[in-house]
N, C-alpha and C positions, 0 to 999 in steps of 0.2 A: 823679183828674183827670176832669173832665167831658168829654163828647164835644165840647162847644163849645170848651173849652180845647185839646183835641187838634187840632181843625180849625184853630184859630188857629196852633198850633205848626207844623202841616204847611204852612199858607199861608206862614208866615215862611220855612220851609225852601225852599219852592217859589220864592219871590222871591230868596233868596240864590243858588240854583242858576241862576236866570235871569240874575242879575248876573254870576255866574262864567262862564256861557256867553258873554255879551257881552264880558267882559274877555278871555277866551281867543281869541275871534274877531278881536280887534283886533291880536293879535300875528301878524306875518308868518310865524313859524315854529310856528303853532298845531298842536296834535295833533288831527287830525280824528277819530281813533278816540275820544279822550277826550271831545271835544265831543259826539259821537254818544252816548256813554255818559251824559253829563250830560243830554242831551235826553231820553233814555229814562227816566232817573230823574225828571226833571221831569214827564214824561207820567204816570208811575206815581203820583206825588204828586197830580197834578191829578185823576186818576181816583178816587183814594182820598178826596180832599176832596169831590168831587162825590157819591160814594157816601154818605159820612157826612152831608153836608149834606142829601141827599134823605131820609135816615133821620130826621134831626132835624125836617124839615118834615112828614113823614108821621105822626109821633107826636103 
C-alpha cells in the first residue's frame, strides 16, 4: 500500500469518527467519556494524516 492510499484510508476513518461523534452528541443520554475518547482518536488521526502528508510533499 502506498503512502497516498494509507492517507486516504486514514482520512476516511477520520470522517467516520467525526460522524460518530456528531451522532453520539445528538443523544440526550450520550456518554461524554466515550465522546472524549472519539475526539482524541480523531485528533491522533489528524496528526498522523498531517505528518504523512508533509512527508509526501517534502519528497
